[in-house]
Structures are given as C-alpha cells and as structure tokens.
ZAKEVEX-151872 format. One record per residue (C-alpha): residue number from 1; x, y, z. Coordinates in pm, 1 decimal, decimal comma. Layout:
BEGIN
k/east/north/up
NUM/X/Y/Z;
...
***
This chain:
BEGIN
k/east/north/up
1/415,9/8493,8/-7545,1;
2/571,5/8846,5/-7574,7;
3/519,0/8805,0/-7954,1;
4/167,5/8703,2/-7915,5;
5/109,1/9001,0/-7673,0;
6/256,6/9244,2/-7934,6;
7/21,0/9106,0/-8208,7;
8/-278,3/9140,0/-7971,8;
9/-199,6/9488,3/-7887,7;
10/-154,6/9593,2/-8233,9;
11/-481,5/9413,4/-8331,6;
12/-665,0/9623,0/-8042,3;
13/-545,4/9948,8/-8173,4;
14/-657,0/9896,0/-8498,4;
15/-1003,7/9780,6/-8357,1;
16/-1034,9/10124,0/-8243,9;
17/-942,1/10281,3/-8575,5;
18/-1170,4/10030,3/-8755,2;
19/-1477,5/10158,5/-8545,0;
20/-1370,2/10505,2/-8604,2;
21/-1376,7/10489,9/-8974,7;
22/-1695,9/10299,9/-8972,8;
23/-1857,6/10613,2/-8808,9;
24/-1655,3/10850,8/-9054,2;
25/-1775,7/10681,4/-9367,4;
26/-2130,3/10764,3/-9290,1;
27/-2062,9/11143,3/-9222,6;
28/-2216,8/11333,2/-9506,0;
29/-1941,7/11583,8/-9455,7;
30/-1687,5/11319,2/-9555,0;
31/-1904,3/11148,0/-9812,3;
32/-1909,2/11528,5/-9967,4;
33/-1518,6/11497,6/-9989,9;
34/-1474,7/11242,2/-10244,0;
35/-1097,5/11197,8/-10203,1;
36/-1111,5/11160,1/-9829,7;
37/-1410,3/10896,7/-9879,2;
38/-1238,1/10705,4/-10127,7;
39/-923,1/10679,9/-9913,5;
40/-1118,5/10594,5/-9579,5;
41/-1328,5/10314,5/-9768,1;
42/-1027,9/10168,3/-9897,6;
43/-867,0/10177,6/-9536,2;
44/-1204,8/10054,4/-9409,8;
45/-1201,5/9733,5/-9630,5;
46/-816,1/9644,0/-9549,6;
47/-881,7/9693,6/-9176,3;
48/-1198,3/9464,8/-9208,2;
49/-978,8/9180,8/-9326,0;
50/-765,3/9219,0/-9033,7;
51/-1051,8/9230,8/-8798,8;
52/-1175,3/8900,5/-8959,5;
53/-850,4/8755,2/-8891,1;
54/-845,5/8903,5/-8539,7;
55/-1176,1/8704,4/-8457,0;
56/-1038,5/8376,2/-8584,3;
57/-724,8/8440,6/-8383,1;
58/-898,9/8495,2/-8057,4;
59/-1133,8/8207,1/-8109,7;
60/-846,6/7969,3/-8177,8;
61/-654,9/8102,6/-7858,2;
62/-989,5/8036,4/-7667,2;
63/-1030,1/7687,7/-7815,9;
64/-685,5/7608,5/-7684,7;
65/-730,6/7736,4/-7355,9;
66/-1068,4/7568,2/-7315,9;
67/-928,2/7224,7/-7439,5;
68/-614,7/7248,7/-7205,6;
69/-868,1/7308,7/-6920,3;
70/-1047,7/6998,7/-7010,5;
71/-763,0/6793,3/-7018,8;
72/-645,5/6913,8/-6659,8;
73/-955,6/6896,3/-6489,6;
74/-1196,6/6648,8/-6682,3;
75/-1223,1/6267,8/-6578,9;
76/-1432,8/6144,2/-6870,4;
77/-1170,9/5961,9/-7109,0;
78/-1389,5/6026,0/-7419,2;
79/-1432,4/6394,4/-7361,4;
80/-1046,3/6384,8/-7297,5;
81/-981,1/6254,0/-7625,9;
82/-1203,4/6502,9/-7801,6;
83/-1023,1/6769,1/-7613,5;
84/-675,6/6629,8/-7717,4;
85/-822,5/6640,7/-8081,2;
86/-926,1/6989,4/-8062,0;
87/-603,9/7133,5/-7904,0;
88/-392,0/6948,3/-8187,6;
89/-618,3/7117,2/-8453,9;
90/-619,5/7461,6/-8295,2;
91/-219,7/7442,3/-8212,7;
92/-143,5/7385,4/-8569,7;
93/-389,4/7646,7/-8704,6;
94/-261,2/7928,1/-8451,1;
95/76,5/7986,6/-8607,8;
96/-90,9/7990,3/-8959,4;
97/-316,6/8279,4/-8855,8;
98/-33,0/8452,1/-8662,3;
99/173,5/8456,0/-9002,3;
100/-127,0/8579,2/-9178,1;
101/-188,9/8868,0/-8943,5;
102/197,0/8961,0/-8913,9;
103/180,5/9004,3/-9301,5;
104/-139,7/9200,0/-9302,6;
105/27,2/9427,5/-9048,1;
106/338,3/9483,3/-9250,2;
107/321,6/9852,4/-9366,5;
108/212,0/9872,8/-9723,4;
109/351,9/10065,5/-10012,1;
110/132,4/10368,8/-10056,0;
111/157,6/10353,9/-10411,1;
112/43,5/9979,0/-10454,4;
113/-337,4/10062,6/-10525,7;
114/-248,6/10282,4/-10824,8;
115/-279,8/10249,0/-11175,7;
116/25,8/10256,8/-11387,7;
117/228,3/10364,4/-11702,6;
118/450,9/10104,7/-11828,3;
119/749,4/10165,0/-12082,7;
120/927,2/9896,2/-12267,1;
121/1236,7/9987,9/-12475,5;
122/1454,0/9772,3/-12680,7;
123/1804,4/9736,4/-12544,7;
124/2121,5/9576,0/-12673,9;
125/2036,8/9337,7/-12951,7;
126/1904,5/9534,7/-13250,9;
127/1630,8/9380,6/-13441,4;
128/1610,4/9087,0/-13188,5;
129/1593,8/9338,1/-12901,7;
130/1284,4/9485,8/-13054,0;
131/1126,6/9157,4/-13122,9;
132/1187,9/9064,7/-12763,0;
133/1025,5/9378,2/-12649,7;
134/726,9/9298,7/-12843,5;
135/722,4/8955,3/-12708,9;
136/716,7/9095,9/-12343,1;
137/447,4/9345,7/-12424,8;
138/230,1/9048,9/-12539,9;
139/310,9/8863,5/-12234,6;
140/198,3/9165,5/-12038,8;
141/-112,1/9221,0/-12233,8;
142/-209,2/8845,7/-12187,4;
143/-173,2/8875,3/-11814,8;
144/-333,5/9214,5/-11804,8;
145/-642,7/9040,9/-11975,8;
146/-656,6/8757,0/-11736,0;
147/-678,4/9006,4/-11453,0;
148/-952,7/9179,4/-11644,5;
149/-745,9/9508,5/-11647,6;
150/-797,9/9790,9/-11888,6;
151/-472,9/9813,0/-12111,1;
152/-434,3/10131,3/-12360,4;
153/-141,0/10204,5/-12583,0;
154/-17,1/10553,2/-12566,2;
155/287,5/10562,8/-12813,4;
156/453,7/10301,5/-13026,1;
157/775,7/10318,1/-13212,4;
158/775,9/9976,3/-13430,8;
159/1094,1/9788,8/-13494,5;
160/1228,7/9715,0/-13845,2;
161/1137,6/9353,1/-13864,8;
162/861,5/9351,1/-13614,6;
163/824,4/9408,6/-13239,3;
164/893,9/9755,7/-13100,2;
165/1183,6/9979,1/-13028,3;
166/965,7/10137,6/-12763,9;
167/600,9/10124,8/-12666,9;
168/415,8/10310,2/-12377,1;
169/80,9/10207,2/-12256,0;
170/-128,7/10249,0/-11964,3;
171/-291,6/9991,1/-11742,7;
172/-569,5/10042,3/-11498,9;
173/-755,2/9803,9/-11250,6;
174/-741,9/9689,4/-10889,0;
175/-398,3/9696,4/-10728,3;
176/-207,8/9729,5/-11058,7;
177/103,8/9897,7/-10938,6;
178/141,5/9680,0/-10628,5;
179/138,8/9365,2/-10876,4;
180/333,8/9486,8/-11172,3;
181/599,8/9691,4/-10996,6;
182/817,1/9394,9/-10979,5;
183/858,8/9407,3/-11352,8;
184/1081,5/9721,1/-11367,2;
185/1443,3/9645,1/-11463,5;
186/1630,0/9505,3/-11750,9;
187/1490,9/9168,6/-11909,8;
188/1743,0/8957,0/-12095,2;
189/1657,4/8678,1/-12355,7;
190/1899,3/8411,4/-12476,0;
191/1763,0/8221,1/-12799,1;
192/1850,4/8183,1/-13173,8;
193/1684,7/8477,8/-13347,3;
194/1463,6/8430,0/-13634,9;
195/1697,4/8676,8/-13834,5;
196/1995,0/8444,4/-13740,4;
197/2090,6/8250,5/-14066,0;
198/2383,2/8051,6/-13892,8;
199/2174,9/7927,1/-13612,1;
200/2376,5/8107,6/-13361,2;
201/2236,6/8177,5/-13010,4;
202/2230,9/8547,4/-12924,0;
203/2150,8/8752,0/-12570,3;
204/1962,4/9047,3/-12631,2;
205/1789,6/9276,6/-12361,2;
206/1498,6/9511,2/-12317,9;
207/1402,8/9760,6/-12039,0;
208/1062,4/9766,7/-11852,9;
209/959,9/10064,4/-11635,3;
210/655,8/10059,4/-11414,0;
211/551,6/10384,7/-11292,6;
212/255,1/10447,0/-11038,2;
213/4,2/10693,7/-11220,0;
214/-17,1/11019,0/-11037,7;
215/-362,5/11144,8/-10917,6;
216/-430,8/11518,4/-11046,4;
217/-415,6/11642,9/-10684,5;
218/-60,0/11494,6/-10636,9;
219/130,6/11708,0/-10882,4;
220/124,0/12081,5/-10928,7;
221/125,1/12172,0/-11293,1;
222/41,7/12514,6/-11464,6;
223/-160,4/12408,8/-11744,4;
224/-132,2/12764,0/-11894,1;
225/248,8/12731,4/-11935,9;
226/214,9/12410,5/-12143,8;
227/308,7/12453,0/-12519,5;
228/89,0/12235,9/-12739,9;
229/150,1/12130,7/-13086,8;
230/-59,2/11907,3/-13303,8;
231/11,6/11696,8/-13613,5;
232/-100,5/11413,0/-13829,4;
233/-32,3/11063,7/-13677,2;
234/110,4/10773,6/-13855,1;
235/53,5/10410,9/-13838,2;
236/-247,6/10194,7/-13729,8;
237/-569,1/10383,1/-13693,1;
238/-715,7/10389,2/-14066,2;
239/-725,1/10684,1/-14303,8;
240/-829,1/10946,5/-14054,5;
241/-477,2/10960,3/-13888,8;
242/-315,9/11085,2/-14202,0;
243/-602,4/11341,4/-14286,4;
244/-658,9/11503,8/-13936,8;
245/-408,8/11641,0/-13692,0;
246/-519,5/11426,8/-13418,8;
247/-152,5/11375,2/-13284,7;
248/-68,5/11594,1/-13004,1;
249/271,9/11734,7/-12876,7;
250/313,3/11894,6/-12525,3;
251/643,9/12099,5/-12411,2;
252/659,3/12205,5/-12052,6;
253/935,3/12361,9/-11854,4;
254/972,8/12208,2/-11498,0;
255/1230,2/12277,3/-11236,4;
256/1378,1/11947,3/-11101,6;
257/1356,0/11944,1/-10717,1;
258/1654,4/11705,5/-10709,1;
259/1888,9/11892,4/-10920,0;
260/1745,6/12257,5/-10892,5;
261/1764,5/12281,6/-11282,3;
262/1487,3/12377,5/-11537,2;
263/1415,2/12086,7/-11774,1;
264/1211,7/12078,8/-12087,0;
265/960,2/11779,4/-12107,0;
266/838,4/11661,6/-12443,6;
267/547,0/11424,4/-12464,9;
268/381,8/11290,6/-12776,3;
269/37,3/11101,8/-12779,9;
270/-107,1/10969,7/-13096,1;
271/-312,4/10686,4/-12910,4;
272/-649,7/10785,9/-13035,5;
273/-806,2/10955,1/-13340,7;
274/-958,6/11208,0/-13095,5;
275/-738,0/11508,8/-13033,9;
276/-916,1/11595,2/-12692,5;
277/-864,0/11246,5/-12564,4;
278/-482,5/11269,6/-12679,3;
279/-434,1/11582,9/-12489,2;
280/-585,1/11429,8/-12170,6;
281/-362,9/11127,3/-12202,7;
282/-69,6/11338,9/-12268,7;
283/-124,9/11538,7/-11955,2;
284/-158,1/11215,4/-11743,5;
285/178,1/11120,0/-11880,5;
286/319,6/11431,5/-11778,1;
287/169,4/11408,4/-11410,0;
288/313,9/11078,3/-11393,9;
289/652,0/11175,4/-11527,1;
290/683,4/11445,3/-11270,0;
291/541,8/11245,2/-10969,7;
292/821,6/10987,6/-11064,4;
293/1082,6/11195,7/-11078,7;
294/978,0/11404,9/-10759,5;
295/934,4/11083,0/-10569,3;
296/1285,4/10897,8/-10685,9;
297/1437,3/10982,2/-10356,1;
298/1168,6/10795,6/-10178,4;
299/1197,6/10507,3/-10391,4;
300/1574,4/10501,7/-10360,8;
301/1543,8/10525,0/-9981,9;
302/1331,0/10206,4/-10000,3;
303/1558,4/10025,7/-10213,8;
304/1858,0/10092,7/-9981,6;
305/1638,4/9941,9/-9700,2;
306/1583,2/9622,5/-9878,7;
307/1826,4/9361,6/-9896,7;
308/1672,7/9225,2/-10236,8;
309/1581,7/9470,7/-10521,1;
310/1225,2/9331,7/-10512,6;
311/1018,0/9630,7/-10401,5;
312/1133,5/9904,1/-10623,2;
313/1276,2/9728,1/-10920,0;
314/1580,3/9926,1/-11036,1;
315/1559,5/9991,3/-11378,3;
316/1921,2/9958,8/-11444,4;
317/1955,5/9608,8/-11283,4;
318/1926,5/9291,1/-11474,2;
319/1641,1/9127,1/-11326,2;
320/1522,3/8826,4/-11512,5;
321/1654,6/8589,7/-11812,2;
322/1468,5/8404,1/-12072,8;
323/1651,8/8106,4/-12168,7;
324/1485,2/7954,4/-12487,7;
325/1709,7/7655,2/-12558,2;
326/1636,1/7527,1/-12196,1;
327/1277,2/7651,4/-12180,0;
328/1333,2/7824,3/-11850,8;
329/1278,1/8182,6/-11700,6;
330/1496,8/8286,4/-11402,9;
331/1453,5/8601,2/-11190,3;
332/1778,0/8682,8/-11027,2;
333/1663,4/8886,5/-10733,3;
334/1543,5/8564,1/-10556,9;
335/1677,8/8297,2/-10758,3;
336/1334,1/8179,8/-10868,7;
337/1312,1/7946,9/-11166,1;
338/1025,6/7809,3/-11376,5;
339/1073,7/7582,1/-11674,1;
340/769,3/7657,0/-11833,7;
341/890,7/7939,8/-12041,2;
342/616,4/7893,2/-12323,8;
343/327,7/7934,1/-12054,8;
344/521,4/8231,2/-11894,8;
345/558,6/8424,8/-12232,7;
346/143,5/8344,9/-12281,1;
347/97,2/8565,3/-11968,1;
348/100,5/8279,3/-11681,2;
349/346,2/8497,8/-11480,4;
350/140,8/8523,5/-11146,7;
351/343,4/8250,7/-10988,3;
352/639,8/8456,2/-11019,1;
353/487,2/8750,3/-10900,5;
354/353,7/8575,2/-10595,0;
355/707,5/8437,1/-10503,2;
356/832,2/8797,9/-10543,0;
357/560,8/8936,6/-10330,0;
358/643,7/8671,7/-10067,0;
359/1027,2/8782,1/-10066,5;
360/933,4/9145,5/-10034,3;
361/672,1/9073,7/-9733,2;
362/950,7/8857,8/-9561,1;
363/1202,5/9150,3/-9587,2;
364/937,1/9379,5/-9470,9;
365/828,1/9169,8/-9176,0;
366/1207,8/9160,1/-9085,8;
367/1216,4/9538,4/-9053,4;
368/877,8/9558,9/-8852,6;
369/843,3/9534,1/-8497,4;
370/658,2/9206,1/-8526,4;
***
C-alpha cells in the first residue's frame, strides 16, 4: 500500500506540472522562444501519456473498491458473481498498469531524443574486418529504412576487397539516440571469410560508436578560429567530384576541459558535391565531437552506476558476437541470444534493442524511489 501511495503522490505532482505546461505552450512569449517551446511540447506529450495511465490506474482502483463493496453488502447472487468477475479482471490488470507507470516515471536519459552521428571502424581481422564493417553498415541502413529515419553518409574509407576500413554517417528521426545508443562497442564476428582459401573460421571485429548530435546552442565554437581547406573529392559521386573542390577540411584548436590541454581537431567531409553543404556537415561533426568529449564524464558516471553496460555502450567493451556457423547472435551484456542471424543482418534488430531497453529500465527502476 505504501508503494501504491508513493506512485499516486508522484502522479499527482506530475498532474500539476502537466496543467502548468498546458498553459505555458499557449503563451505567445513561450511560442516565440522556439527552443523552449519545443522542449515544453515534448515534455507535454510525455506527461500526457503518463496522465492517460493515471486515469486508467485510478479507474482500475475504483472498480476494485466497488466490486469489494458489492461482495460485502450485496445479497443478490447474480450481482455478486458479476462483482467477482470484475474484481478478478481488475486485480490482474492493476499490477500491469503499475509497472507501466513505474517505467514511465523512471528518469529518462536527456540525450535520448537526439539525432546521432555513427562511426563504424574495422578492427582486428584485416580485410575480413572491413567486410564485416560493411555488413554492419548495411544492417543499420536497413534498420533505419524500416524506422523511416534519414541516413546520410559523411565520410568513407573503403576496404581493399570490399566493405569499409571506416565509415561515418548521420541518422535523424524520432528518438534515434534512445534506440541506437545500445550499439556502441566492439562487435565480433566468427565465420569463414570469403578470402579464406583453406576454409578456416576466423574471428574479426569492428567498433561502433553512437554519438548524440549536439545542437548549436549546446557547444560554444568560435567559427572565426576555424581554418578551412578545400580539395577535390575522390570516389563515388560522378565526374564532378574530380573537377570541383567540393571536399572540405576544417582544423580547430580546442581546449579539452578534462585535461586542460589544447588539441587540434581535424575533420573532413566529402559527403555531397556541394561545398557549402559539406561545410555545414563538417561543423555539425565538430559540434558533436566536442559535445561528446565534454560530456564523457557524465557518461562515465552513468556507466559506473549501472551494473550492466547497457545504457552508455562502452566503446572498448565487446558487446556482441555474430556466429555464422551456428547462425546466432549473442549480446554479452544481457546474455540475450537470437538464432535468426540472417534476419538480424537484414536489419531485424528491434527485438534485441527491446531486450536491452527492458534491461536498462529495470536497472533504473532499482535506482529510483519506486
């Protein structure tokens, strides 16, 4: 009962906030401040879902109380039987709604709603690692397509026999970081490479980094101190890339707040045949790089609080193994295994992400007052 009262107290407090925001988002001064308006609108939607659950919760509790009153005071056998049925239905439903509310009340990662920059790097394994990096990119591309997210390639270094030595790309859409953050880390593959003449199984690896994209107002960059170079691109894109200096390279001196030392950041972008667009995308990568570095301590603190590595995705940790001979994929953080490797590589990774999300939410629920 104390737990139930605690939930109701929290819900009642959120109801006041919900009503406050409903007034604020109609205020012309708030609407004029787009940054604040967007944040409040997002919070209003999230609280609206919780308020809907609150209504169902209170209705369920009232139905239980009414059914118990009927069983205690009613003499009609038929009415009492209906009351028993109603009581049974709602007593089974109540814990489900409680769990839904508890998960909704768990503090969310403020980064979850952001777009992302992703990096895939071939690790140990030579040509086979580059081929595997290409397989991972194709897997993520198909997944992004299924979510109707926009994926745009920023830079590519192709492997000697296919795949990628490294590939950087951006993904935009709804709640992208909140879903894709679990992919950060070392991905290991066990299979017989196409380049293997003796039929021996090899173990190779690729590293994936998922970075929340920084908004302009979150990172202070003096654009006047950026040094720009242009160059002729190479690779896909038609004849234009070899005739026009559409590729851009920026150099920026930045003081790392964690070490106090100045570092030179070097970023290249050849994504499009339009130089201004490449400049804007290089700036976006610069903002994201600095934001990621400046918030690494925050990420590390979160990781230290978690018993699993689910939430932050330690980039040095082996998180997943793709075993081709056995047709299985295993996530080592939560011990989750699927035997549909082919479907997984075709972008059907939502079930794995759902399992990781449940594991993280369970950990956060333990930390919360609920």
